[in-house]
N, C-alpha and C positions, 0 to 999 in steps of 0.2 A: 487352317487349324493345325495341320500336320507340321509345318514349319515353325510353329510356336514352341515345339518341343525339342529336347535336345537331341543331337548336339548343336542345333541352330540357335535355339533360345530366343527367337523373336517374339517375346512375350506378348508384344502388342497386337500381333497377328491373331492370338486367340480372342482378344476383345473385338477386333475388326471383324473377324470371321463369325463370331456370334451375333455381332450387330447385324451382319448381312443375312444370317439366317433367320433372325427376328424380324427383318423386312420381309424376307420371302414367306414366312408362315403368318405374319400378322397385318400387313399393310394390304388393303383392298379387300379384306375379309375373304380369304381363299376358302375353297371347301375343305372338309375333312379329307377327302380323298387325295387332294392336291397336296395337304399338309403331310400326309403319310409319304407321299412319294418324294417330297422336298427332303424330309427327314432321312428316308432311305439312301437317297443319291448322295446327300451331304456326308451320310456315314460310310459309303463307299470310297468316296473321294479323300477322306480322312483316315480310315483305318487300314485301307490297302497300302499306302505308302508308309504308315506308321509302323506296321508289323511284319515286314518281310523277314525279319529274324527268325520268325516262327518257322519258316521253311528253308532255313538255310542248308540243313544237312538231311531234312526228310522230304523235300519236294514241295511244290507250291500248293497241293491240295489242302492240307491243314491250315496254311496261312489264309487262303481265299476263303475257306469255309468259316474259319473264325470270324473274318473281316464281314462276311455276310451276316452271320449271327448277330455281331454286334450291331449292324446296320438295321436289323430288324428292330432292335431296341430303340434306335433314333427315328424309324418310322413311329413307333409308339409316341415317341416325343413329338413327332410332327403332328400326330392326332390330338394330344393334349395341348399343345401350345396353340394350335390353330383354334380350338374351341375356347380355351380359358383367355387367350388374348382379346376376346370380345368383351371381356369385363373392363371396367375402369382400371386406368394404370397399367396398362399391357406389359411394360418391361418387368414389373414385379412378377407377374404370372409366367412370362417366359422363363425367368431365372428360377422360379420355384419348380416348374416342370422340368428343367435341365436337371437340377438336383435330384429330383425324384427318379428320373430315369437313370441317372448315374449311380444311384444308390441301388436300383433295381438291378443293373447289369454288374454291379459289384457283389451281388449276393446269390444270384440265380443265372443259369443251372450250374450244378456241381461246385457250389460255393462262390461263383461269379469270376469276373474278370475285370479288376478295377483298372487296368492299364489305359491310358489316354483320359484320365479325368482331367478337367481343366485346371484344377488346383496344381498338378505337377508340371504345368507349363509356365509358372509363374515364379521360377527361383531368381530370376534377374529381374523381376518387376515390382512396382511400387506397391501392389496389392498384397505381396507376401506377408506383410505383418498381421493381415486378417487371421492368418493361421494360428496365431498364438491366442487370439481371442474366441474364435469360434471353428477352429479345427480346418481340416482340408474340405469337408464339406461347405463350410462357410466361405472359404476362399473360392471354391467352385462358383458358389452362388454370387459372390461378388464380381468375378469375372464376367459371368453371363449377364449380371444386372448392369454392369459398367458398359459392356457392349450394345446390349438392349436400349438402354437409356440414352446413350449417344445416338443411335440410330434414330429412336423415335423423336428426339430433340430435332434432328436433322429433317426428319420426315415432317414434322409440324412447322417447321420453318419455311420448308419448300410449299407446303400446301397453303400456308397463310400467304405466302408471297405470289402465289399462282392466283389465289382468289382476289388478292388486291389488284393484281394486274388485270384480272378478267372483270371486275366490277367496279373498279375505281377505289373502293374502300370496303373493307370487311363488314358484312351485317349478317344478322341472324336469319336462319332459313329452317322450315320445319324438317327438311332432310339433311341438311348440312349445319351441325351446330357450330357456333362462333369458335373459329380455330384459336383466337389470342387466348382464351381461357385454357385450352389444352396445351398450347405452347407455353404458357407460364407454369402449368403443371409439370411439364417434361422438363423445363429448366430446373425447377425446384428438385426433382428426382434426381437429375444429372449432377447438381451440385451436393447433394447429399451423399451419392455415390463417390464422388471426388475426394470427400473428406474421411471415407470410411477408414483408410489405412491409418490416419491420424487418430481417428477415434480408437482403433484397436490397440494402438500403442498406449493411449490414455487409460484404457481398461486394464492394462497389464504393465503399471508403472515399474514393477521389478525386471521387466524385460527391456528397459531402455538400454541397458548395456549388459547383454546377457554374458558377454566374454570376461566379466569379472566375478570373481567369488573367492571367498576366504579358504575354500577347499580345492585342492588341486591334486593331480596324479600325473605321473610321467608314463606314457604308454608307447608301446611300440607294435606296428601293424606290420604283419609278415606277408609278403608276396612271393611265394617260391616258385612259381610258374610251373606249366605242364610241358610234357615231352613234345607233344603235337596237338594240333587242332582236330576236331571232330567228336562224334559220338563215343569212339572207342579209346577215348583219353584215360578211361578207368582201367583199361588193360594194362597200363603202366603205373599201377597203384603205388608200387613200391619206389618208383621213380619220383612220384610226386611227393610222397613222404620224405624222401631223402633230400628233395629240394628244399623243403621248408626247414629241415633239420640244418642243412649247410648255411641257409641264410640266417638262422637264429644263432648258430655258431660264429658267423660273421659279426653279427651284433655283439656277441659276448666278447669276441677280441676286441672290438672297438670300445666296450665298456671298460675291459681292462686296461686298455691302453689310455684310457682318460679322454678319448675323443668324442665319446658319446655318454649322455646320462644314463644311469643304471634305470631300468624301466620298473614301475611298480607291477605292471602286467604286460604281457606279450599276448597278443592275439593272432590266431591263424585263421584261414578262411574255412568254409564249407568244403568238405571232401579233402581236406589236406593230408589226411590219414584214413583212407577207405579201408586199410588194414586196421581192424578194430585193436586197440591196444589193450581191450579187456580180455581178449581171448588169444593174443599173439605177443608172446614175451619178447620177440625182438622189436617190434614197434614200441612196446612200452619202454624197454630200454633205451632205444633211441630218443624218445619224447623225454625221459627222465634226465638223460645225459644232457639234452639241450636246456632244460630247465634248470639244473643244476649249474650249468656253464654260464648262463646269462644272470643266474640269481634271482630268479622271478617266476611265478606261476604262468602257465600258458593255457589259453583257451583253445582247444583242439577240436576242430570240426571232423566227425568221424561217422561210420556207420555202425550200428551196434545190432547184432542178430539176437533178436529176443527169444526166451524159452518156446514162445509159441510158433516159431520159425518166421516170423515177419520182422523186418527191419525197422528201425528208427533212425531218422537223420538227427544226429545227436551231436551237442557241444559238451566236452568234458573239461572240468577245471582240473588241470594237472599240476600238482605241486612237487617237483623235484622228486626225491625217493618216496615220499608219502604216496605218489601216484594220483589218482583220481579222488579229488575231495569235493567234487560238486558236479552234477549233470543237468542238462536241458535237453529235452526231446522235442523236437520241432511241433507245434501244435497244429498249424495249418499246412497241410501237405498239398502238393501241386498235382492237380488232375492232368492226366495224360503224360505225366513225367515220372511222378513218384507213386502214382498209382493210376490205374485205367478203369474209369467207370465203364460199364456195359462192353466189357472186353470182347466178348463173342460178336458184338455188333460192329464195333469199330475196326475190329481186325480185318473185316470185309474191304476196308477202303485203303488200308496201308499195311505194307509188310512191317514197317517200324513199330505198329501197335504193340507187339509182344516185347519190346524192349523197354516199355513202361515196368516200373518197380510194382511192388506189392507193400508200400510202406504204410504203417499205421501212426496217426497222430499221436503226440504225446499229451500227458497231462501234468497238472502241478503248477509250480511257480514259474513265471517267465524272467526271473531274477536269478543270477548266480552271485553269491558273495564271495568275492576274490580275496584271499589273504595277501595283500600287497605289502610290499617292504615298508611303505608308511603308515601301514593300516588297512583294514578291510575296505574294499571299494564294492559297491553293489551295481552289477552290470546287467542291464536289462537286453534279452537277445530277441532279435526278429530276424530268423534265417532266410535270406534270399527272398523267397516269394512272399514271406509273411509281411516284409516291409510295406506291400501295396496296400495292405488292410489296416483300416484305423484302429481296430480293436487290438491288433498286437503290440504296437509301441505304447498304446494308453494302458493297457494291462500292466506292463512293465513298469511305468512311471507310476502307477497308482499303487503298486506293490513295493516302491521305494528305490527304483532305479536311479542312479545318480548320473549315469551316462548309458548311452545304448550302443549296442554292437550288432553289426549286420554282417554276418559270415556268408559269402556267396561264392558260387562256383559259375562263371559266365563262359568256361572253356568250351562247352558245347554250342555257343552262339557265335564263336569267331570273332572277327573284329567288327561286329555290327552295332547298331546304334541303341540295341538293347542295354548295354552296360550304362550308356549315359542317361537313359530313360530311368533306369532303376536308380542311379546315383541322384537324380533329381528328387525321387521320392525320400531319400534320406535327407536330404535338405530340407524339404517340407517338414519332415517329422523333427528334425532339429529346433525349427521355429516354432512348431506347432506345441511342442512340450518343453522347450528352453533347455535342452540337453545337448551335450556335444554326442555326436554319433562316429564311430568307427566303422569304416567299411573295409573288411578284408576280403579280396578276391584272389582266387587261385591264380589267374592269368592276367588280372586288370578289369576294370579300373579300380584301385584300392584308394582310399581317401580318409583324411581326417576332417571333419565337418564342424565347424563352430557352432554354438547354440543359435547364433544370429542367421544361420545358413550359408555362411561363407566357407568355401573349401580352403583349408589353410595348408595342405599338404597332398600331394596327388602323385600317383605312379603312372607309368606308361603301360600299353599292352604287351603281354607276353614278354615281359622283362622281369627277372628277379629284382627285389627292391625292399627296403625297409624304410618305414615311415616312423619317425620318432618325434614326440612332442610333449610338452607339458600342458595338460588340458585342465579346464575347470570341472568341477563336480557341482551340481546343483541338487538341493533338496526341495526348493519351493516348486509349487505347480502353477503352471500358466492358467488363465481363466479356461482356455480350451480344454486342458486335462481336467480341471474341476467340472465342467459342465458334461464332460463324457459324451455320450450319444445323443444328449438332448437336442442340440442344435438340428441334427439330422431328423430326428423324429418330428420336430416341429415343422421343419421345412416341408417333409415330405406330407405330413397330414394337411397342412395348408394347401399344398398343391391338389392333393385328392379331393379335399372338400370344394376348391375352386373349380376343378374339373367337373364335379357332380353338380355343383351349382349352375355352372354355364351350360351344361347339357339340359338342365331343368328350365333355363330361361332365355337361352340363346341359341337354341336349335330348333329343327323341325319337330323333334320329339315333343318339345315344350308345348307346341301348339295344338297337340292331342288333348291336352287339358285346359289350355287357356287361349281363347280366340283373340289374335292380334290384327289390329287394324292394318289394312293394306295387304294382308297375306292372300296369295293366289293359290286356289285350289283347283283341282281338276285333273282328270285322267290323263296320264302320259304327259303332264306339264311339269316345269321346273319349279320348285317352291323356293320362294325367296325371303330373306329376312327383311325386316323394315328398312334396313339400310342398303338393300340391293344384293347383299351376298348371298351365295348357295351355301346349302349344308353339305 
């Protein structure tokens, strides 16, 4: 499962691994306890190699603790899947339980941790078009259903073959139902899963070629770089600002020389100017000079000290001598980074706890109206951590965003896989909402992502760079955007209902109310299902 995610992008391994997981929790009717252990071990084997960047500068404890907590969610998945897969069409219930638990761990605790969702492993896979129809949760559902259906089909074929070899020909039995009917059902489910991406494209005909649009804008993504790696890069705040100003001035020189198109807007990354230009005249003048030189407004990632003494992670629209003409304050702030929940408790475990900030979430619109040189452009903002959450990009598009902008600061994670994993999220968002996505990173990787999810321009790690392109602007909404959170709600409700129904009809608890033929009762004995499985 881990190898399906960037930078390896072996998307088919997500399908294969979830298929194997479906076999482990569904074939042979394992007990609930066995299902929990299978889920927990799967979680450790997945999250430990996926998330080492968590501890790159703070040690292994936060990394391993987070992996263990996320694995507990997969233990819960193992319990749900083990029980619900006793119902007809097991792959369907497996996929529903997978999405339900993904949703839970993306919401709780402290706002959740959406990293490692199956959808984010599919940027190079054929299932990606599902995102445009049913969003990232629907894409995760498709990956899980595809894997479980393939495994189920194979399991039914093996069972049919073994019974034919043992009995000479398949025949019905009271304890072993005819396998051929289940095999046919498995084949039908598998074929339906295979055509799902084609159906997704048919449901969203406007997305057949998302790279075409009558409206376009020329954009420039600036990566100024940072002086050094590590958590203390902010001690070089002036150097970071100067780097981004210099790179913008180089762009201006290329524009005046006629070797580069004049941009309608320029985007800087998160923390490009941690010296707030709202209170520091020198920083304000530098940014104004850069904007005037390039002849376009700049979206500036900065920190703003508010009257209540708390900071906001802010993006300012800076238009030449006019200064700030728009502002977005990050809505979803990152726990254990931008703020520390239960500070007195967590400081007992790490000396780095007090390095966490005390940021407050912003409110208001997620869209900045940028006065571009060819007309206003409505830019939706999802700052760094926010791109992992479905509601961030969806809110921006619902509010009229024509393109999406992801300012990010990955300098604190060095040259780790975190950057590539986050970039994959931007690719999924591009397909999900049919929008160009501009990823601006302080130290890399910056990128321009087309609405079909392809990366059209990309920088390298820790190298100053400027990416320029003429990008399409879209106003239409994909089916996924129009449906909003409904697919998630429907999938989770079905998963919970199926789990409760399975508890009532397929477990030892149900026999307290309904006597079942063949049930063995007695003190100190193991109770069995009619098919021989243990609870």
